[in-house]
C-alpha positions in Angstrom: 4.3 -17.1 -30.6 3.8 -15.7 -26.8 7.0 -13.9 -25.4 7.0 -12.7 -21.7 9.3 -11.2 -19.4 11.3 -9.2 -21.9 13.6 -6.6 -21.5 15.7 -5.1 -24.3 17.9 -1.8 -24.4 18.0 0.8 -26.8 19.8 -1.3 -29.1 17.4 -4.0 -29.4 19.5 -6.3 -27.2 18.0 -8.5 -24.2 16.4 -11.2 -23.0 12.9 -12.5 -22.8 11.9 -14.8 -19.4 10.0 -17.0 -22.0 9.7 -17.6 -25.8 13.2 -15.6 -26.4 14.4 -15.0 -29.7 18.2 -15.9 -28.9 18.1 -12.0 -27.0 17.0 -9.9 -29.8 13.8 -7.4 -29.9 12.4 -8.8 -33.4 12.4 -12.5 -34.1 12.8 -11.7 -37.7 11.0 -15.3 -38.4 13.2 -16.9 -35.9 11.0 -19.3 -33.5 11.4 -18.3 -29.9 12.4 -20.5 -27.2 9.9 -22.7 -25.9 7.9 -23.0 -23.7 5.7 -20.9 -25.9 1.8 -20.6 -26.5 1.6 -19.9 -30.1 -1.2 -18.1 -32.2 -0.5 -19.5 -35.8 -1.9 -18.6 -39.2 -2.1 -19.9 -42.9 -3.7 -16.9 -44.6 -5.6 -16.6 -48.1 -5.4 -20.2 -48.9 -7.9 -21.3 -51.9 -9.7 -22.8 -48.8 -9.8 -19.3 -46.6 -7.6 -18.7 -43.6 -6.6 -21.7 -41.2 -5.8 -20.7 -37.6 -5.3 -22.2 -34.7 -4.0 -21.7 -30.8 -1.2 -24.6 -29.9 0.7 -25.7 -27.2 2.7 -28.6 -29.1 5.7 -26.5 -28.3 4.3 -25.7 -24.4 2.8 -23.2 -22.7 3.6 -19.4 -21.4 0.4 -17.2 -21.2 -3.2 -17.3 -22.2 -3.8 -16.5 -25.7 -7.0 -16.2 -27.9 -7.5 -15.6 -31.5 -10.8 -13.5 -32.3 -11.8 -13.2 -35.9 -13.9 -9.9 -36.9 -15.9 -10.0 -40.3 -15.5 -12.6 -42.5 -17.6 -15.7 -43.7 -17.9 -19.0 -43.2 -17.4 -20.7 -39.5 -14.8 -17.9 -38.2 -14.6 -18.8 -34.5 -13.1 -17.2 -31.6 -10.3 -19.8 -30.5 -9.2 -19.4 -26.6 -7.0 -20.6 -24.2 -7.7 -18.5 -21.4 -6.9 -20.8 -18.7 -3.5 -20.2 -16.8 -1.7 -23.6 -17.3 1.0 -22.7 -15.4 -1.2 -23.2 -12.4 -2.1 -27.0 -13.6 1.4 -28.0 -14.7 2.6 -31.1 -13.7 5.6 -30.9 -12.0 8.1 -32.5 -14.3 7.2 -29.8 -17.2 7.3 -26.9 -15.0 9.9 -24.0 -16.0 11.0 -21.8 -13.4 12.3 -18.5 -12.8 13.1 -18.0 -9.2 10.5 -19.6 -7.6 7.8 -18.9 -10.0 6.3 -21.2 -12.7 6.9 -19.0 -16.1 5.9 -21.8 -18.1 4.7 -25.4 -18.9 7.0 -27.8 -21.4 5.2 -29.7 -23.6 6.0 -33.8 -23.0 8.3 -33.7 -26.1 10.3 -31.1 -24.8 10.7 -32.6 -21.2 11.5 -36.1 -22.2 12.4 -36.5 -26.1 10.7 -39.4 -26.7 8.5 -40.6 -29.9 5.3 -41.3 -27.9 5.5 -37.6 -26.8 6.9 -36.3 -30.2 5.1 -38.2 -32.5 8.0 -39.0 -34.1 9.6 -42.4 -35.6 6.8 -45.3 -35.1 4.6 -42.8 -34.1 4.3 -40.5 -36.7 0.7 -40.7 -37.8 -2.4 -39.7 -36.5 -3.4 -43.8 -35.8 -0.1 -44.2 -33.7 0.2 -41.0 -32.1 -2.4 -40.3 -29.5 -3.2 -38.1 -26.6 -0.6 -38.4 -23.5 -1.6 -38.3 -19.8 0.4 -34.8 -20.3 -1.2 -33.5 -23.5 -4.5 -34.5 -21.8 -3.7 -31.8 -19.0 -3.3 -29.0 -21.9 -6.5 -30.3 -23.4 -8.5 -30.1 -20.2 -6.9 -26.5 -19.8 -7.4 -25.2 -23.1 -10.2 -27.2 -24.9 -9.8 -25.4 -28.3 -5.7 -25.4 -28.4 -3.4 -27.8 -29.7 -2.4 -30.2 -27.3 0.0 -32.8 -29.2 0.9 -32.7 -32.9 -2.5 -35.1 -34.1 -5.1 -33.1 -32.6 -6.5 -31.4 -35.7 -9.9 -32.5 -35.1 -11.1 -29.9 -32.6 -8.4 -27.4 -33.0 -8.1 -26.1 -36.4 -10.6 -23.4 -37.6 -11.4 -21.7 -40.8 -12.5 -18.4 -41.5 -12.2 -16.1 -45.1 -11.8 -12.3 -45.4 -11.7 -11.9 -41.8 -9.3 -9.4 -39.5 -7.7 -11.0 -36.5 -7.4 -9.4 -33.2 -5.0 -11.9 -30.8 -5.5 -11.2 -27.3 -2.5 -12.5 -24.8 -4.3 -12.5 -21.5 
């Protein structure tokens, strides 16, 4: 999870403009408040490592994953675009007059067709929406909705990973 605009005191109390973990410096396994760009990993499975950049919970900053070493189809995954500049107005998150994040349609509207829940809880029924297509156009390798697996999940084995937030 990418946190941004954080200010903490010496005791570790404070806040982040995006990705806040309940006012704590250390999230300790608690997910940050969306919208937040995510770098996600499942490491050391029998099939190797799985990794992705996800915008399913919205976007706040560019994030990229660069595997080094390793075997299989180790590929860099990037979301370098500033999606805040292209964010649909109904999804904008502002701090004063500045756009600091772009909500997912699920977060903004809480409807099954955007959240892939209820009747839409399957890859066949949950399809890209006009909103997820904006995310995908800006960051083609990133997950833009829950069932965006085909173009957004990457594998590698025995690699180290550099995560870049910019």
